C-alpha positions as CSV (number, residue, x, y, z in Angstrom):
1,M,-4.1,-13.1,5.6
2,H,-3.1,-13.4,1.9
3,L,-5.5,-11.5,-0.3
4,R,-5.4,-10.8,-4.0
5,L,-4.5,-7.2,-2.9
6,D,-1.1,-8.7,-2.0
7,E,-0.4,-10.5,-5.3
8,Y,2.5,-8.2,-6.3
9,A,3.4,-6.9,-2.9
10,Y,6.4,-9.3,-2.6
11,R,8.3,-8.1,-5.7
12,D,11.7,-6.5,-5.4
13,S,11.8,-3.0,-6.7
14,L,12.9,0.4,-5.5
15,I,9.3,1.3,-4.4
16,H,8.8,-2.1,-2.7
17,R,12.0,-1.5,-0.6
18,W,11.0,2.0,0.4
19,N,10.2,2.5,4.1
20,P,6.4,2.0,4.4
21,R,5.9,5.2,6.5
22,A,8.0,7.4,4.2
23,K,6.3,5.9,1.2
24,F,2.9,6.5,2.5
25,I,3.6,10.1,3.4
26,V,5.3,11.0,0.2
27,L,2.8,9.3,-2.1
28,F,-0.1,10.7,-0.1
29,L,1.3,14.2,-0.5
30,L,1.7,13.5,-4.2
31,I,-1.9,12.5,-4.5
32,I,-2.9,15.8,-2.8
33,A,-0.7,17.7,-5.2
34,F,-2.3,16.0,-8.2
35,S,-5.8,16.8,-6.9
36,L,-4.8,20.5,-6.8
37,V,-3.7,20.7,-10.5
38,Q,-6.0,23.2,-12.3
39,N,-3.9,24.0,-15.4
40,L,-3.6,21.7,-18.4
41,A,0.0,22.8,-18.8
42,W,0.9,20.7,-15.7
43,V,-0.8,17.6,-17.0
44,P,2.1,16.2,-19.1
45,L,4.5,16.5,-16.2
46,M,1.9,14.9,-13.9
47,L,1.4,12.0,-16.2
48,L,5.1,11.6,-16.9
49,L,5.8,11.5,-13.1
50,T,3.0,9.0,-12.6
51,G,4.3,6.7,-15.4
52,A,7.9,6.8,-14.1
53,L,6.6,5.9,-10.6
54,Y,4.6,3.0,-11.9
55,L,7.6,1.7,-14.0
56,A,9.8,2.0,-10.9
57,A,7.3,-0.2,-9.0
58,R,7.6,-2.9,-11.7
59,L,3.9,-3.7,-11.5
60,P,2.2,-5.3,-14.6
61,L,0.0,-3.0,-16.8
62,R,-2.9,-5.4,-16.5
63,Y,-2.8,-5.0,-12.7
64,L,-3.5,-1.3,-13.2
65,L,-6.1,-1.7,-15.9
66,R,-8.1,-4.1,-13.7
67,R,-8.3,-1.4,-11.0
68,L,-9.0,1.4,-13.5
69,R,-11.9,-0.5,-15.0
70,Y,-14.7,-0.1,-12.5
71,P,-13.9,3.5,-11.3
72,G,-13.5,4.4,-14.9
73,L,-17.2,3.8,-15.5
74,F,-18.0,6.8,-13.2
75,V,-15.6,9.0,-15.1
76,L,-17.1,7.9,-18.4
77,A,-20.2,10.1,-17.8
78,L,-17.9,13.1,-17.5
79,V,-16.1,12.2,-20.7
80,V,-19.5,12.1,-22.5
81,I,-21.2,15.2,-20.9
82,L,-18.5,17.8,-20.2
83,P,-17.2,18.4,-23.8
84,F,-20.8,19.0,-25.1
85,F,-22.5,20.8,-22.3
86,S,-19.8,22.9,-20.6
87,G,-18.3,26.1,-21.9
88,Q,-19.1,28.7,-24.6
89,T,-16.5,28.3,-27.4
90,V,-17.9,25.9,-30.0
91,L,-15.2,23.9,-31.8
92,W,-17.5,21.6,-33.8
93,R,-21.2,21.2,-34.2
94,L,-23.5,18.4,-35.4
95,G,-27.1,19.3,-35.2
96,P,-28.0,20.0,-31.5
97,L,-24.6,18.7,-30.4
98,A,-21.7,21.2,-30.0
99,L,-18.2,20.3,-28.9
100,R,-17.0,23.1,-26.7
101,E,-13.4,24.1,-26.0
102,E,-13.8,24.8,-22.2
103,G,-15.7,21.5,-21.6
104,L,-13.1,19.5,-23.6
105,A,-10.2,21.1,-21.6
106,Y,-11.9,20.4,-18.3
107,M,-12.7,16.8,-19.3
108,L,-9.0,16.2,-20.2
109,L,-8.0,17.7,-16.8
110,V,-10.4,15.6,-14.9
111,V,-9.5,12.3,-16.6
112,S,-5.8,13.0,-16.3
113,R,-6.1,13.8,-12.6
114,F,-8.2,10.7,-12.0
115,T,-5.8,8.5,-13.8
116,A,-2.7,9.9,-12.0
117,I,-4.3,9.8,-8.6
118,L,-5.6,6.2,-9.0
119,T,-2.3,5.0,-10.4
120,V,-0.4,6.5,-7.4
121,T,-2.9,4.9,-5.1
122,V,-2.4,1.5,-6.8
123,V,1.4,1.9,-6.4
124,L,0.9,2.9,-2.7
125,F,-1.2,-0.1,-1.8
126,G,0.1,-2.6,-4.3
127,T,3.7,-2.5,-3.3
128,S,3.1,-3.4,0.4
129,T,1.0,-6.1,1.9
130,F,-2.4,-5.2,3.3
131,L,-1.2,-5.8,6.9
132,T,1.8,-3.6,6.3
133,N,-0.4,-0.8,5.1
134,V,-2.7,-1.2,8.1
135,T,0.3,-1.2,10.5
136,T,1.6,1.9,8.8
137,L,-1.7,3.7,9.1
138,R,-1.8,2.9,12.8
139,A,1.8,4.0,13.3
140,L,1.0,7.3,11.5
141,G,-1.7,8.0,14.1
142,L,-4.9,6.8,12.5
143,P,-7.3,6.0,15.4
144,S,-7.4,2.3,16.2
145,L,-11.2,2.1,15.7
146,L,-10.8,3.3,12.1
147,V,-8.0,0.8,11.5
148,D,-10.2,-2.0,12.8
149,M,-13.1,-0.9,10.6
150,L,-10.8,-0.8,7.6
151,M,-9.5,-4.4,8.3
152,L,-13.1,-5.7,8.8
153,T,-14.4,-3.9,5.8
154,V,-11.8,-5.4,3.4
155,R,-12.2,-8.8,5.1
156,Y,-16.0,-8.8,4.6
157,L,-15.8,-7.6,1.0
158,F,-13.9,-10.8,0.2
159,E,-16.3,-12.9,2.3
160,F,-19.2,-11.2,0.7
161,G,-17.9,-12.0,-2.8
162,E,-17.1,-15.7,-1.9
163,T,-20.6,-16.2,-0.4
164,L,-22.2,-14.6,-3.4
165,A,-20.3,-16.9,-5.8
166,R,-21.2,-20.0,-3.8
167,M,-24.9,-19.0,-3.8
168,Q,-24.9,-18.3,-7.5
169,R,-23.4,-21.7,-8.3
170,A,-26.0,-23.4,-6.2
171,M,-28.8,-21.5,-7.9
172,R,-27.4,-22.3,-11.4
173,L,-27.5,-26.0,-10.5
174,R,-31.2,-25.5,-9.8
175,G,-31.9,-23.8,-13.1
176,F,-31.3,-20.1,-12.3
177,A,-30.2,-18.1,-15.4
178,P,-28.5,-14.9,-14.1
179,R,-28.4,-13.3,-17.6
180,R,-32.0,-13.8,-18.4
181,F,-34.1,-11.0,-16.9
182,N,-37.8,-11.5,-16.4
183,R,-40.3,-11.5,-13.5
184,R,-39.2,-14.8,-12.2
185,S,-35.5,-14.0,-12.4
186,A,-36.1,-10.6,-10.7
187,G,-37.7,-12.4,-7.8
188,Q,-34.8,-14.8,-7.6
189,W,-32.3,-12.0,-7.6
190,A,-34.2,-10.3,-4.8
191,G,-34.2,-13.5,-2.8
192,L,-30.5,-14.0,-3.4
193,I,-29.6,-10.4,-2.3
194,G,-31.8,-10.6,0.7
195,S,-30.4,-14.0,1.8
196,L,-26.9,-12.7,1.2
197,L,-27.4,-9.6,3.4
198,L,-29.0,-11.7,6.2
199,R,-26.1,-14.2,6.1
200,S,-23.5,-11.4,6.1
201,Y,-25.2,-9.7,9.0
202,A,-25.3,-13.0,11.0
203,Q,-21.7,-13.7,10.2
204,A,-20.6,-10.2,11.3
205,E,-22.5,-10.6,14.6
206,R,-20.7,-14.0,15.2
207,V,-17.3,-12.5,14.5
208,Y,-17.9,-9.5,16.7
209,H,-19.0,-11.6,19.6
210,A,-16.0,-13.8,19.1
211,M,-13.8,-10.7,19.2
212,R,-15.4,-9.5,22.4
213,L,-14.8,-12.9,24.1
214,R,-11.1,-12.5,23.2
215,G,-10.9,-9.1,24.8
216,Y,-11.6,-6.7,22.0
217,S,-12.8,-3.3,23.1
218,R,-14.1,-0.2,21.2
219,K,-11.9,2.0,23.3
220,E,-8.7,3.4,21.8
221,T,-5.6,1.3,22.6
222,P,-2.4,3.2,23.4
223,P,0.2,3.3,20.6
């Protein structure tokens, strides 16, 4: 199963050659350590270590930026809200808006931790194939049921996206304009999403029955 998740998993770097189990344990502990950082004085060291790790992995910068884009939208709200509504010490004021020192410091800490943790996660999962990561998780003791759920979830995310793209192309050929929002297009979007969910559910049922016919069981398999 070759997914876009694996597009840089076959490169030759120090991180790629690292034993998968050791890599997973060390980088997971590093993620936990970054999440516990509470002092801005540690932020430069954290970001320096993260940058060195990413350079050692020899992954393109655009690969990281693509994966930072969507999660970054959730952090954007903190960037806007925290400096102006958290803390007491006012650094700058413009009418009702006041830039506060404590909020600004906490915003920098949150953004730095978010960037470092997500970058390490990209290195962790981007330098090994998806199947290697799944095998590593199973070898480290993750229950088989959770591993199967992870594999099926990733598989159906890609199936979901491909089905959506095909349905959108078919609707465009019939005059559907996805960027024009009105009552008619809202109804078309509702129909598209409903049909997509029904198709996905039916496909999931077919796959599950096929797995049962081939001997799949929900019970834990021995390691």
